[in-house]
N, C-alpha and C positions, 0 to 999 in steps of 0.2 A: 504494500500500500504506500509505503514511504517512497519507493522508487517511482511509482506512478505520479505521485505529487511532484517530484523533482522533474520528471519528464514534462508534465503539464506547465510547470513554472518556466522551464527552458523554452517551450514552444511559445508561450506568451511573451517572454523576453525577446525571443528571436523575431517575432512579428513586430514588436515595438521598435526594435533596432532597424529592421528592414524598412519600416514605414518612415523612420527618420532619415535613413540613407536615401530613400527614393525621393525625398524632397529636395535633395541637392542636385545640381546639374550633372555632376559626375555619376552620382548614384542612379539618376534617371537613365543616363547612357548605358550604364552597366546592366540595369534591368532590361533595357531594350535589346541589348546584345544577347543576354541570357534568354529572353523571350523568343528572339528570332532563331537562335540555335536550337531551342527546345522544339519550336514548330517545324524546323527543317528535319530534325531527328524523327519526330513522330510522323511526319509526312513520309519519310523514307521507309520507316517501319510499316506504315499502312500500305504503301506502294508494293513493298516486298511481300506482304501478306496477301494482297490481291493478286499479285503476279503468281505466287506459289499456288494459290487456290485455283487460278486459271490453268496452270500446268497440271495440277492433279485432276481437274475435271476433264481435260483433253486426253489424258493418259488412260482413261477407263475404257 
């Protein structure tokens, strides 16, 4: 129970720090880069998933 409390406190502190960092111009740029990278990665994973699904459907 004590560990769960510390995890929850850590998450809250992390969100608060991220919010403060995002208010600065450098922080906003950082989060924009992270967001773009995340979207590119998830897009590549989704494309690969669809491609592999198409391969499996045609091999039957």
